[in-house]
N, C-alpha and C positions, 0 to 999 in steps of 0.2 A: 418367304419360300411358299410356292404354290402347293396346295393340298388338293386331294381329289374331292373330298366333302368339305363344305363350309363349316367352320368352327364357331360361327356367330350364333350364340344361343338365342338371341332375339329373333333371328330369321325363323327358326323352328316355331317359336311362340306366335309370331305374326302370321306365318303361312298357315299353320293348322287352325288358328282362330278364324282367319279369313275363309279357309276352305269349309270349315264346319258350318259357319253362319250362312254362307252363300248356298251350300248344299241344302240346308234346311229351308232357306227361302225358295230355292228352285223346286224343292219337293212340295212345299205348300202351294206354290203357284201352279204346278202341274196338277195338283189335287183339285184346284178350282175348276179347271177344264174337265177333269174326270167327273166332278160333281154335276156339272151341267149336263154332260152326256148321260149319266146315270138317271137323273131326274127326267130329262126329256125322253130318254129311252123307255121309261116306265109310263110316260104319258101318251106318246104317239110316235109311230115310226117315221112318218113324213116330217114331223117337227124335228126329230133327231137328225134326219138326213139333211134337212134345210140348214140347221145350225152347223152340222159338220161341213157342209159345203162352204158356208161363210167363213168357217174357221180355217179353210184352206187359204182364203185371202188374208185373214189375220196372221197366219203363219208367216207369210211373206213380209207383212208389216212388222211382225215381231223380230224377224231376222234382220230387217233394216235397222230397227231400233237397237238391237244388240251390236250390229256392225258399227253404228255411229258411236255407241257407248264404248266399244272396244278401242276405236280409234282415239277417243278422248282419253281413255285410260293409258294407252301407249305413251302419249305425250305428257299428260298430267302427272303420272307416277314418277317420270324423270324429273319434272319440276318439283315434285314432293321430296325427292331425294336431295335436291338442292335447297329445300325449304323456301322455294320461291312461290308463295301463295298468290302474289299479285298476278303473275303470269297465268296461274290456274284460273283465277277470277276472270281475266280478260278472255282466255281461251274458252271458258264455259259460255260467255256471252256470244262469242262467234258461233259456237256449235249450236247454241239455242236458236239462233236465226236460221241456220241451215235446217234444223229439225222442224221449225215452224213452216218453212217453205215446203219441205217434203210432206208434212202433214196436210197442208192446204191442197197440194197436188193430188194426194191420195183421196182426200175428202171430195174434191171436184169429180174425180173419176168415178168414185162409188155413188155419187149423187146423180151423175149424168148417164152412166151406163150400168145400172145394177143388174138388169136382166141379161145383158151380154156377158158381164163378168161371171155370173152364176152359171150361164150356159156353157162356159169353158169346162165345167166340172160335172154337169149333169144335163140330160135332155128331158127329164121328167117335169111336166108343167106344175104338178102338185108340189114337188120339192122346190122348184124355182119360186113358186108363190110364197111358200113358207120362208124360204131364204131371203126374199125381198123384205118381208115383214121384219125379220131379224136384223138384216143389214141396215135398214132405215134408221134404226136406233143405235146399233152397234158401231156404225161408222164414226160416231162422235167419240167413241172410246179410243180410236186410233190416235187422235190428236193428243188426248190426255196421256195415253201410254207412252208415246214418243217423248214427251216432255218429262214425265215422271222418271222414265228409264234413264234419260240423259242426266238428270240431277242425282239419281242413285249411283250412276257410274262415276260421276264426279266425286261423290262421297267415298265410293269404294277405292278410288285412286289414292285417297289420303288415309286409307285404312279404317274408314268409318262404315261399318256394315250392319250393325245391329238394327238400325232403323228399317232397312229393307226387309228383314225378317218380320219385324213387328207389323209393318204395312201389309205384308202378304197374309199373315194370320188374320188380321182385321178384315181384309178383302175376302178371305175364305168364309169367315163367319157371316159377314153381311150378305155376300152373294148367295150363300146357301140358305140363309133365312128368308131373303126376299124371293128366291126361286121357289122354295117350298110354299110360300104364301101365295104368290101370284100365278105360278104355273097351274097349280091344282085348285086355287080358289079357297084357301083355308082362312080361318079367323074372320069370316064375313066379307073378305075381299072377292072380287069377281075372278072367275077362272079365265086366265088370259093366255095359257099355253106358251108358245114360243115367244110371244111379245113380252110375257112376264119374265122369261129368262133373260131377254135383252135388257129390260129395265133393271133387273138385278145386277147384271154385269156393268151397265152404265153407272149405276149408283155406287158400286164397289170401286170402279175406276176413278170416279169423281172424288170419292173419299180418299183413295190412295194419293191422288194428285194434291189434294188440300193438305194432307198430313205431311207429305214430302216437302211441299212448298213452305209450310209453317216451320218445319225442322230446319231447312236450309236458311230461311230468313231470320229466325229467332233463336235457335238453339245451337247450331253449328258454330264453333269457335275457331276452327282450324283455317277455313278459307274465307268465311264471311262474304259469300258471293255477292250479296246485294249492297255491300259497302262501297262507297265511292262511285256509284253509278256505273255498274259493270257493263251496261249496254251503251253507255255514252261514249261516242268516239270509236265504236267498234271497228269501223273501216277507215279510220284516219291513217295518216302516214305512220303514226306510232305503232299501229297494230297490223299493218299490211303484211309484214314479214310473218307474223304469227298466223295470220289467215292463210298465207301461201303455204306455210309449213303444214298446217292442218289439212289443207286440200291435198297436198302431196302424200301425207301419211294416210288420210282417210279413204282416198279414191280406191286403192287396191283392196283395203279392208272391206269396204262396202260392196265392191264388185265381187269379191270372193264370197261374201255372205249371200249375195243375191244369186250368184251362179249355182251355189249349193242349194239355196232355198227353192229355186224354181224346179230343180231336179227331183225334190222329194215328192210333190204331188204326182209327177210323172212315174216315179218308181211305184207309188201307191196304185196308180192306174194299171200298171203292168201286172202287179199281184192281184188286183181286183178283177182281172179277166180270167183268173184260174177258177178252180171248182169252189163251191160254197164251203166245203170242208177246209180247203186250203186257206180261204179268206178268214174263216173263224179261227183256225189254228195260228195263222200269222198275227191276227189281232190280239189273241191271248198272249202269245210269246213276246210280241212287241211291247205290250203293256208293262210286263215285268222288266223287260230290258230297259225301257224308258225310265222306270223308277230308279234303277241303278245308274243309268247314264247321267242323272242329275249330279251325282258325285264327281263324275269325270269332268263335266262342264264346270263345276265349282273349282276343281283342281286347276283347270286352264285359266279361269278368271283370277284366282289367287296367285298363280304363277306370274301372270302378266303384271300384277301390282308389285310383287317383291322383286322381280327381275328389273323392271323399269326403275324402281327406287334404287337398286344397287348400281345401275348404270349412271343414274343421276348423281350418286355419291362419288363416282369417278375412279374406283379401284377395279381395273380390268381383271386382275387375277381373282378377285373375290367374285366378280360377275361369272367367270368361268366355273368357279367352285359351286356357286349357287345353282347354276344351270345343270351341272352334273348331279348335284344332290337332288334337284327336282326330277330329273329323268329317272333316277333310281327309285324315288318315291312313287313316281307314276306307274312304272311297271310292277312294283310290289303291290300297290293298291289294285291294279288291274287283275293280278293273279288272285287276290283275295275275293274280289267281286265275282270273278268267274267261278270260283269254288262255291261261293254263296248261291249263285244262280243254279249251278249243277245240283247242289244238295237240296235246295228248296223246290225244285221243279215238280216233283211228284206231289208233295202236299199242296202246292199252289194249284196244280191242275185238278186236284180232287174237289176244288171249290166250284168248278164249272160243270155245267150239264151239257157236255159235248157228245157228239157221236163217237163211236169207237175209233173210226178212221181219223177224225179230227183230233182226238186225244193223242193218238200215236204220232200224228204229224206235229202237233204242238210240242210233244216231248222231244222229237228229233230237232225241231227248230230251236228249242231252248238250249240244246247241246251245241248247235251251230253258233247261237248267240253268245254262249260262254266263251268259245274260242275267239269270236269277234271282239268280245269285251276286252281281252288282253291287248289285242292290237290297238283298239280304239283308245284304251287308257294310256298307251304310250304316245301314239302319234298325235292325238288331238291336243293334250296339254303341252307337249313339246313344240308342236308347230304353231299353235295359237298362243299359248301362254309364254313360252320361252323365246322362240324365234320371232314371232310377230310382236310379242311384248317387248322384245329386245331392240325393236326398231326396223327389222327387215320385214316390211309389210307386203312386198311383192312376191316373195317365195310362196306364201300360202295361196295367193291368187292364181299364180301359174299352175301350182300343183292341183288345185281344185278344178281349174278349167280343163287341164289335160286328163286327170283321173276320172272326173265325173262325166264329161261329154265325149272324151276320146276313148275311154275304156269301159266304165261301168254301164252307162246307158246302152251303148251298142251290144255289149255282152249280155246284159239283162234281157234285152229285146230278143236276141238270138236264142238265148236259153229257154225263154218262155214260148215263143211263137214259131221259131224255125226248127230248132233241135228238139223242142217239146220235152225237155228234161224233167225229171221228178221235181216236185215242189221244193224239196230240200236244196237241190242244186240251183234252182232259180233264186232262192234266198241267198245262197252263197254268192251268186253273181252280183246281186243287188248290194250286198254288204262287203264285197271283196276289197273295196278301196281302203277299208279300215285296217286291212292286213298289209297290202302291198305298199301303202303310203309309208309304212315304217322304215323302209330302206332309204328313200330319198330324205326323209326327215332326219334319220340318224346321220347320214352323210353330211347334210347341211349343218346339223348341230355341231358335229365334231370339227367342222371347218372354222367355227367361231366367227365367221364373216357376218353373222347376224347381229353382232354387238355394234350398235350404232347410236351415237349420242345425238339426240334430236333437239336438245335445248340449247 
């Protein structure tokens, strides 16, 4: 007999454990970037701006890595539900080759056209010069990050998540220590500025890569990726169907991620043309919002694993019950996060030395963000975690394409430059998709057409 909520106690245990560890990992990873910004910000404004410009490129690389990882999780978690670790091993080998090809293309572009790339985000020669110094070293981290993230995604699909948190903590400590030493020239080392920050990030990413590689090769007992020559015969007749299945699943996921990723710098550019008080207020409000957003991203990631595993186990009624349970958990956590943001906004704003107008604006924007948080906490985990994780990868792509480029971008441009609306309403326009996406997501979810067996 079908029930509204799942009665599987193991589901709650697995889901909340995955969510907690992934949230902590995301929080630490986000803090690494914050640490870079804080240290470079106290060193030199052009160095900070140069690093921030390069980070716009890394943001796109990061979204590509996440999209590839999510596509792997969609398929691997279903194989995990069937306990077919051989298929996961072969699939990981296929995806590794795709990731290496993508990494090589990115590396060539960053090496051949660094000035042109940075020129997309700034016209300042000083910032471009600092950015080139940073990118010359940082581009090598893109390759390491794509491979590390892929292996972490494979581990996550089989419910192994602790290693990703440990790696992030080590990365934070190493990156912070080297930054402090080399940016400012402490402990007898030369003062290297932005080059020191790049060396710190490269060292941290290299250590991440080595730790994950060692764990997958020597410690993991679930998949044993390197057993039996997982790359051998990757594109033979035996594995061509697996390769075709991955391309079919991954293409919409990657396109969806890139469509959204490319829009973010453009939205930032729209807000960047407003007043200096508006820019400062949005920066402060967004910082706190992003810290809470890591929980929402973790919910989506954990949902994808548990829903894929349920589909792999083959009980359709249980898949529906798990999906409904997740959707209720999503909206409940969203309301809690919104209340937290509302209650803490005054104490958090007191930590900043802003102008009176910027403080008032930041307060208003955090109220807007609180409302946005509820919508985002429902639509993102359900669309990415449940619907996409359940095998329907095209829905998210179409929704992102229509909502981002058909509605949000034109609306944001009109609000800022044609109608010249108050800053609060421009931010509402920029974030509006987090609210109106809830309707199509709910309708698609209740149709249960997203339940698709991919294995």
